[in-house]
Biopython code that builds the backbone (N, CA, C, O; Angstrom):
import numpy as np
from Bio.PDB.StructureBuilder import StructureBuilder

atoms = [
    (1, "MET", "N", (-24.885, 8.736, -12.182)),
    (1, "MET", "CA", (-24.663, 7.305, -12.268)),
    (1, "MET", "C", (-25.990, 6.549, -12.287)),
    (1, "MET", "O", (-26.141, 5.571, -13.020)),
    (2, "ILE", "N", (-26.950, 7.004, -11.480)),
    (2, "ILE", "CA", (-28.240, 6.322, -11.455)),
    (2, "ILE", "C", (-28.955, 6.495, -12.793)),
    (2, "ILE", "O", (-29.578, 5.557, -13.290)),
    (3, "ASN", "N", (-28.869, 7.686, -13.375)),
    (3, "ASN", "CA", (-29.529, 7.922, -14.655)),
    (3, "ASN", "C", (-28.935, 7.060, -15.755)),
    (3, "ASN", "O", (-29.655, 6.630, -16.656)),
    (4, "ASP", "N", (-27.627, 6.799, -15.700)),
    (4, "ASP", "CA", (-27.007, 5.942, -16.701)),
    (4, "ASP", "C", (-27.545, 4.523, -16.601)),
    (4, "ASP", "O", (-27.826, 3.890, -17.620)),
    (5, "LYS", "N", (-27.690, 4.022, -15.387)),
    (5, "LYS", "CA", (-28.229, 2.669, -15.208)),
    (5, "LYS", "C", (-29.689, 2.601, -15.636)),
    (5, "LYS", "O", (-30.120, 1.624, -16.248)),
    (6, "ARG", "N", (-30.440, 3.636, -15.313)),
    (6, "ARG", "CA", (-31.848, 3.664, -15.696)),
    (6, "ARG", "C", (-31.986, 3.747, -17.214)),
    (6, "ARG", "O", (-32.843, 3.085, -17.800)),
    (7, "GLY", "N", (-31.152, 4.548, -17.841)),
    (7, "GLY", "CA", (-31.185, 4.660, -19.295)),
    (7, "GLY", "C", (-30.805, 3.354, -19.970)),
    (7, "GLY", "O", (-31.402, 2.973, -20.977)),
    (8, "LEU", "N", (-29.809, 2.665, -19.414)),
    (8, "LEU", "CA", (-29.409, 1.371, -19.959)),
    (8, "LEU", "C", (-30.529, 0.352, -19.802)),
    (8, "LEU", "O", (-30.797, -0.430, -20.715)),
    (9, "ALA", "N", (-31.180, 0.362, -18.647)),
    (9, "ALA", "CA", (-32.292, -0.568, -18.423)),
    (9, "ALA", "C", (-33.440, -0.287, -19.390)),
    (9, "ALA", "O", (-34.061, -1.221, -19.898)),
    (10, "MET", "N", (-33.724, 0.969, -19.645)),
    (10, "MET", "CA", (-34.792, 1.317, -20.584)),
    (10, "MET", "C", (-34.440, 0.885, -22.007)),
    (10, "MET", "O", (-35.300, 0.410, -22.748)),
    (11, "ARG", "N", (-33.161, 1.053, -22.387)),
    (11, "ARG", "CA", (-32.738, 0.605, -23.719)),
    (11, "ARG", "C", (-32.850, -0.899, -23.854)),
    (11, "ARG", "O", (-33.266, -1.402, -24.898)),
    (12, "ILE", "N", (-32.478, -1.628, -22.798)),
    (12, "ILE", "CA", (-32.564, -3.090, -22.837)),
    (12, "ILE", "C", (-34.019, -3.535, -22.951)),
    (12, "ILE", "O", (-34.332, -4.434, -23.732)),
    (13, "VAL", "N", (-34.904, -2.916, -22.182)),
    (13, "VAL", "CA", (-36.329, -3.273, -22.252)),
    (13, "VAL", "C", (-36.898, -2.929, -23.627)),
    (13, "VAL", "O", (-37.660, -3.710, -24.196)),
    (14, "ALA", "N", (-36.536, -1.775, -24.155)),
    (14, "ALA", "CA", (-37.015, -1.399, -25.492)),
    (14, "ALA", "C", (-36.483, -2.363, -26.543)),
    (14, "ALA", "O", (-37.219, -2.771, -27.442)),
    (15, "GLY", "N", (-35.208, -2.730, -26.437)),
    (15, "GLY", "CA", (-34.637, -3.698, -27.372)),
    (15, "GLY", "C", (-35.298, -5.051, -27.256)),
    (15, "GLY", "O", (-35.505, -5.734, -28.259)),
    (16, "LEU", "N", (-35.631, -5.443, -26.038)),
    (16, "LEU", "CA", (-36.322, -6.713, -25.814)),
    (16, "LEU", "C", (-37.694, -6.710, -26.483)),
    (16, "LEU", "O", (-38.050, -7.664, -27.175)),
    (17, "LEU", "N", (-38.459, -5.648, -26.279)),
    (17, "LEU", "CA", (-39.807, -5.575, -26.856)),
    (17, "LEU", "C", (-39.777, -5.515, -28.383)),
    (17, "LEU", "O", (-40.568, -6.181, -29.052)),
    (18, "VAL", "N", (-38.872, -4.722, -28.924)),
    (18, "VAL", "CA", (-38.758, -4.642, -30.381)),
    (18, "VAL", "C", (-38.282, -5.976, -30.946)),
    (18, "VAL", "O", (-38.762, -6.417, -31.990)),
    (19, "GLY", "N", (-37.340, -6.617, -30.259)),
    (19, "GLY", "CA", (-36.851, -7.919, -30.703)),
    (19, "GLY", "C", (-37.927, -8.984, -30.673)),
    (19, "GLY", "O", (-37.996, -9.825, -31.569)),
    (20, "ILE", "N", (-38.771, -8.956, -29.648)),
    (20, "ILE", "CA", (-39.887, -9.910, -29.570)),
    (20, "ILE", "C", (-40.824, -9.720, -30.758)),
    (20, "ILE", "O", (-41.229, -10.691, -31.398)),
    (21, "LEU", "N", (-41.164, -8.482, -31.048)),
    (21, "LEU", "CA", (-42.074, -8.196, -32.159)),
    (21, "LEU", "C", (-41.467, -8.610, -33.496)),
    (21, "LEU", "O", (-42.121, -9.273, -34.301)),
    (22, "ILE", "N", (-40.225, -8.220, -33.729)),
    (22, "ILE", "CA", (-39.577, -8.554, -35.004)),
    (22, "ILE", "C", (-39.353, -10.054, -35.125)),
    (22, "ILE", "O", (-39.542, -10.620, -36.202)),
    (23, "GLY", "N", (-38.955, -10.704, -34.042)),
    (23, "GLY", "CA", (-38.723, -12.149, -34.087)),
    (23, "GLY", "C", (-39.983, -12.936, -34.380)),
    (23, "GLY", "O", (-39.957, -13.881, -35.168)),
    (24, "ALA", "N", (-41.084, -12.560, -33.755)),
    (24, "ALA", "CA", (-42.349, -13.260, -34.000)),
    (24, "ALA", "C", (-42.841, -13.030, -35.422)),
    (24, "ALA", "O", (-43.326, -13.958, -36.069)),
    (25, "LEU", "N", (-42.719, -11.807, -35.910)),
    (25, "LEU", "CA", (-43.153, -11.525, -37.281)),
    (25, "LEU", "C", (-42.257, -12.215, -38.304)),
    (25, "LEU", "O", (-42.740, -12.675, -39.339)),
    (26, "ALA", "N", (-40.963, -12.291, -38.028)),
    (26, "ALA", "CA", (-40.057, -12.994, -38.939)),
    (26, "ALA", "C", (-40.371, -14.484, -38.967)),
    (26, "ALA", "O", (-40.350, -15.104, -40.030)),
    (27, "ALA", "N", (-40.661, -15.060, -37.809)),
    (27, "ALA", "CA", (-41.022, -16.482, -37.768)),
    (27, "ALA", "C", (-42.319, -16.732, -38.521)),
    (27, "ALA", "O", (-42.449, -17.740, -39.216)),
    (28, "LEU", "N", (-43.274, -15.831, -38.390)),
    (28, "LEU", "CA", (-44.532, -15.967, -39.124)),
    (28, "LEU", "C", (-44.295, -15.869, -40.629)),
    (28, "LEU", "O", (-44.831, -16.664, -41.401)),
    (29, "ALA", "N", (-43.496, -14.898, -41.039)),
    (29, "ALA", "CA", (-43.217, -14.727, -42.467)),
    (29, "ALA", "C", (-42.486, -15.936, -43.037)),
    (29, "ALA", "O", (-42.807, -16.393, -44.134)),
    (30, "LEU", "N", (-41.507, -16.456, -42.303)),
    (30, "LEU", "CA", (-40.783, -17.638, -42.782)),
    (30, "LEU", "C", (-41.683, -18.861, -42.822)),
    (30, "LEU", "O", (-41.551, -19.699, -43.714)),
    (31, "SER", "N", (-42.587, -18.969, -41.877)),
    (31, "SER", "CA", (-43.516, -20.106, -41.870)),
    (31, "SER", "C", (-44.486, -20.047, -43.043)),
    (31, "SER", "O", (-44.784, -21.069, -43.662)),
    (32, "VAL", "N", (-44.973, -18.861, -43.342)),
    (32, "VAL", "CA", (-45.869, -18.710, -44.491)),
    (32, "VAL", "C", (-45.112, -18.989, -45.787)),
    (32, "VAL", "O", (-45.643, -19.638, -46.689)),
    (33, "ALA", "N", (-43.881, -18.503, -45.881)),
    (33, "ALA", "CA", (-43.074, -18.765, -47.074)),
    (33, "ALA", "C", (-42.773, -20.254, -47.215)),
    (33, "ALA", "O", (-42.729, -20.774, -48.330)),
    (34, "ALA", "N", (-42.568, -20.937, -46.100)),
    (34, "ALA", "CA", (-42.261, -22.371, -46.149)),
    (34, "ALA", "C", (-43.427, -23.173, -46.699)),
    (34, "ALA", "O", (-43.215, -24.193, -47.355)),
    (35, "THR", "N", (-44.656, -22.735, -46.447)),
    (35, "THR", "CA", (-45.807, -23.461, -46.991)),
    (35, "THR", "C", (-45.834, -23.395, -48.508)),
    (35, "THR", "O", (-46.243, -24.354, -49.162)),
    (36, "TRP", "N", (-45.407, -22.285, -49.070)),
    (36, "TRP", "CA", (-45.394, -22.141, -50.527)),
    (36, "TRP", "C", (-44.188, -22.844, -51.139)),
    (36, "TRP", "O", (-44.309, -23.489, -52.181)),
    (37, "ILE", "N", (-43.032, -22.726, -50.503)),
    (37, "ILE", "CA", (-41.803, -23.295, -51.071)),
    (37, "ILE", "C", (-41.807, -24.812, -50.994)),
    (37, "ILE", "O", (-41.497, -25.481, -51.979)),
    (38, "PHE", "N", (-42.154, -25.364, -49.838)),
    (38, "PHE", "CA", (-42.061, -26.808, -49.624)),
    (38, "PHE", "C", (-43.396, -27.530, -49.777)),
    (38, "PHE", "O", (-43.476, -28.733, -49.529)),
    (39, "ASP", "N", (-44.442, -26.815, -50.181)),
    (39, "ASP", "CA", (-45.774, -27.390, -50.393)),
    (39, "ASP", "C", (-46.248, -28.194, -49.175)),
    (39, "ASP", "O", (-46.590, -29.372, -49.282)),
    (40, "ILE", "N", (-46.258, -27.526, -48.020)),
    (40, "ILE", "CA", (-46.670, -28.153, -46.764)),
    (40, "ILE", "C", (-48.195, -28.171, -46.687)),
    (40, "ILE", "O", (-48.848, -27.162, -46.955)),
    (41, "SER", "N", (-48.752, -29.311, -46.325)),
    (41, "SER", "CA", (-50.201, -29.454, -46.210)),
    (41, "SER", "C", (-50.712, -28.660, -45.007)),
    (41, "SER", "O", (-50.088, -28.639, -43.946)),
    (42, "GLN", "N", (-51.844, -28.019, -45.194)),
    (42, "GLN", "CA", (-52.456, -27.245, -44.116)),
    (42, "GLN", "C", (-53.824, -27.802, -43.743)),
    (42, "GLN", "O", (-54.686, -27.065, -43.263)),
    (43, "MET", "N", (-54.024, -29.072, -43.958)),
    (43, "MET", "CA", (-55.315, -29.693, -43.634)),
    (43, "MET", "C", (-55.546, -29.688, -42.125)),
    (43, "MET", "O", (-54.632, -29.964, -41.348)),
    (44, "GLU", "N", (-56.744, -29.379, -41.727)),
    (44, "GLU", "CA", (-57.208, -29.389, -40.340)),
    (44, "GLU", "C", (-56.463, -28.407, -39.436)),
    (44, "GLU", "O", (-56.609, -28.480, -38.216)),
    (45, "GLY", "N", (-55.689, -27.512, -39.983)),
    (45, "GLY", "CA", (-55.035, -26.485, -39.190)),
    (45, "GLY", "C", (-53.865, -26.942, -38.352)),
    (45, "GLY", "O", (-53.430, -26.209, -37.464)),
    (46, "ALA", "N", (-53.341, -28.127, -38.602)),
    (46, "ALA", "CA", (-52.232, -28.633, -37.793)),
    (46, "ALA", "C", (-50.984, -27.777, -37.979)),
    (46, "ALA", "O", (-50.277, -27.498, -37.010)),
    (47, "TYR", "N", (-50.707, -27.364, -39.199)),
    (47, "TYR", "CA", (-49.526, -26.538, -39.444)),
    (47, "TYR", "C", (-49.691, -25.163, -38.793)),
    (47, "TYR", "O", (-48.738, -24.621, -38.233)),
    (48, "ALA", "N", (-50.891, -24.606, -38.867)),
    (48, "ALA", "CA", (-51.142, -23.302, -38.250)),
    (48, "ALA", "C", (-50.977, -23.365, -36.734)),
    (48, "ALA", "O", (-50.491, -22.416, -36.120)),
    (49, "MET", "N", (-51.379, -24.479, -36.134)),
    (49, "MET", "CA", (-51.183, -24.642, -34.684)),
    (49, "MET", "C", (-49.696, -24.679, -34.348)),
    (49, "MET", "O", (-49.262, -24.090, -33.358)),
    (50, "GLY", "N", (-48.926, -25.367, -35.169)),
    (50, "GLY", "CA", (-47.483, -25.419, -34.957)),
    (50, "GLY", "C", (-46.842, -24.050, -35.084)),
    (50, "GLY", "O", (-45.953, -23.695, -34.310)),
    (51, "VAL", "N", (-47.299, -23.288, -36.062)),
    (51, "VAL", "CA", (-46.769, -21.940, -36.248)),
    (51, "VAL", "C", (-47.142, -21.058, -35.063)),
    (51, "VAL", "O", (-46.291, -20.353, -34.519)),
    (52, "ALA", "N", (-48.411, -21.095, -34.662)),
    (52, "ALA", "CA", (-48.886, -20.208, -33.601)),
    (52, "ALA", "C", (-48.319, -20.554, -32.229)),
    (52, "ALA", "O", (-48.058, -19.664, -31.420)),
    (53, "PHE", "N", (-48.129, -21.844, -31.968)),
    (53, "PHE", "CA", (-47.735, -22.244, -30.618)),
    (53, "PHE", "C", (-46.296, -22.719, -30.492)),
    (53, "PHE", "O", (-45.846, -22.998, -29.380)),
    (54, "PHE", "N", (-45.552, -22.821, -31.605)),
    (54, "PHE", "CA", (-44.144, -23.192, -31.497)),
    (54, "PHE", "C", (-43.234, -22.195, -32.209)),
    (54, "PHE", "O", (-42.349, -21.611, -31.584)),
    (55, "TYR", "N", (-43.443, -21.997, -33.507)),
    (55, "TYR", "CA", (-42.499, -21.188, -34.279)),
    (55, "TYR", "C", (-42.534, -19.713, -33.901)),
    (55, "TYR", "O", (-41.479, -19.092, -33.773)),
    (56, "MET", "N", (-43.709, -19.143, -33.720)),
    (56, "MET", "CA", (-43.778, -17.730, -33.343)),
    (56, "MET", "C", (-43.230, -17.469, -31.938)),
    (56, "MET", "O", (-42.474, -16.511, -31.773)),
    (57, "PRO", "N", (-43.567, -18.271, -30.909)),
    (57, "PRO", "CA", (-42.936, -18.043, -29.602)),
    (57, "PRO", "C", (-41.424, -18.275, -29.624)),
    (57, "PRO", "O", (-40.677, -17.566, -28.949)),
    (58, "ALA", "N", (-40.972, -19.267, -30.401)),
    (58, "ALA", "CA", (-39.527, -19.499, -30.501)),
    (58, "ALA", "C", (-38.848, -18.314, -31.178)),
    (58, "ALA", "O", (-37.780, -17.879, -30.747)),
    (59, "GLY", "N", (-39.460, -17.793, -32.230)),
    (59, "GLY", "CA", (-38.913, -16.615, -32.892)),
    (59, "GLY", "C", (-38.925, -15.396, -31.988)),
    (59, "GLY", "O", (-37.987, -14.598, -32.004)),
    (60, "ALA", "N", (-39.979, -15.248, -31.200)),
    (60, "ALA", "CA", (-40.061, -14.129, -30.263)),
    (60, "ALA", "C", (-38.993, -14.236, -29.179)),
    (60, "ALA", "O", (-38.401, -13.230, -28.787)),
    (61, "LEU", "N", (-38.748, -15.443, -28.696)),
    (61, "LEU", "CA", (-37.717, -15.646, -27.678)),
    (61, "LEU", "C", (-36.335, -15.312, -28.223)),
    (61, "LEU", "O", (-35.569, -14.587, -27.589)),
    (62, "ILE", "N", (-36.023, -15.838, -29.390)),
    (62, "ILE", "CA", (-34.717, -15.572, -29.998)),
    (62, "ILE", "C", (-34.577, -14.088, -30.336)),
    (62, "ILE", "O", (-33.527, -13.494, -30.094)),
    (63, "GLY", "N", (-35.627, -13.491, -30.893)),
    (63, "GLY", "CA", (-35.591, -12.074, -31.223)),
    (63, "GLY", "C", (-35.478, -11.186, -29.996)),
    (63, "GLY", "O", (-34.768, -10.181, -30.026)),
    (64, "GLY", "N", (-36.162, -11.541, -28.921)),
    (64, "GLY", "CA", (-36.078, -10.759, -27.690)),
    (64, "GLY", "C", (-34.695, -10.791, -27.078)),
    (64, "GLY", "O", (-34.184, -9.764, -26.631)),
    (65, "ILE", "N", (-34.087, -11.961, -27.056)),
    (65, "ILE", "CA", (-32.726, -12.077, -26.525)),
    (65, "ILE", "C", (-31.753, -11.288, -27.389)),
    (65, "ILE", "O", (-30.911, -10.552, -26.876)),
    (66, "ALA", "N", (-31.875, -11.445, -28.711)),
    (66, "ALA", "CA", (-30.983, -10.719, -29.619)),
    (66, "ALA", "C", (-31.190, -9.213, -29.505)),
    (66, "ALA", "O", (-30.220, -8.455, -29.518)),
    (67, "GLY", "N", (-32.434, -8.773, -29.394)),
    (67, "GLY", "CA", (-32.711, -7.348, -29.261)),
    (67, "GLY", "C", (-32.169, -6.761, -27.969)),
    (67, "GLY", "O", (-31.640, -5.650, -27.967)),
    (68, "ALA", "N", (-32.294, -7.496, -26.871)),
    (68, "ALA", "CA", (-31.771, -7.012, -25.591)),
    (68, "ALA", "C", (-30.249, -6.936, -25.616)),
    (68, "ALA", "O", (-29.662, -5.979, -25.109)),
    (69, "ILE", "N", (-29.613, -7.938, -26.203)),
    (69, "ILE", "CA", (-28.147, -7.916, -26.299)),
    (69, "ILE", "C", (-27.691, -6.777, -27.197)),
    (69, "ILE", "O", (-26.747, -6.059, -26.868)),
    (70, "PHE", "N", (-28.364, -6.613, -28.334)),
    (70, "PHE", "CA", (-28.007, -5.534, -29.255)),
    (70, "PHE", "C", (-28.181, -4.169, -28.598)),
    (70, "PHE", "O", (-27.328, -3.295, -28.758)),
    (71, "ALA", "N", (-29.265, -3.977, -27.867)),
    (71, "ALA", "CA", (-29.523, -2.690, -27.220)),
    (71, "ALA", "C", (-28.547, -2.417, -26.081)),
    (71, "ALA", "O", (-28.205, -1.263, -25.824)),
    (72, "SER", "N", (-28.098, -3.461, -25.399)),
    (72, "SER", "CA", (-27.196, -3.242, -24.264)),
    (72, "SER", "C", (-25.775, -2.922, -24.705)),
    (72, "SER", "O", (-25.013, -2.331, -23.941)),
    (73, "THR", "N", (-25.406, -3.301, -25.923)),
    (73, "THR", "CA", (-24.035, -3.056, -26.373)),
    (73, "THR", "C", (-23.889, -1.735, -27.100)),
    (73, "THR", "O", (-22.766, -1.325, -27.394)),
    (74, "ARG", "N", (-24.972, -1.064, -27.396)),
    (74, "ARG", "CA", (-24.882, 0.191, -28.143)),
    (74, "ARG", "C", (-24.786, 1.364, -27.220)),
    (74, "ARG", "O", (-24.703, 2.504, -27.678)),
]
sb = StructureBuilder()
sb.init_structure("model")
sb.init_model(0)
sb.init_chain("A")
sb.init_seg("    ")
for serial, (resi, resn, name, xyz) in enumerate(atoms, 1):
    if name == "N":
        sb.init_residue(resn, " ", resi, " ")
    sb.init_atom(name, np.array(xyz, "f"), 0.0, 1.0, " ", f" {name:<3s}", serial, name[0])
structure = sb.get_structure()
C-alpha cells in the first residue's frame, strides 16, 4: 500500500514537471507565432518582457496543473 502511494506521488511530480516544461514552451511558441501573425511591435523589449514574465509563467502553471491531473488519473 505504501509503494502504491509513493508511486502515485512520483507520477504526479513527474507529470507536474513535464507539464511545466511543455506549458512554458507552448506559451513561448504561441507568443512568437503571435508576433508574426498579428504584427506585434517589439520595440524596446516590452513584448519580450510580457512573454518572459507573464505568458511563460502562466503557461507553465496551466501546463503543470494539467500534467499533474493527467498523471494522477492514469
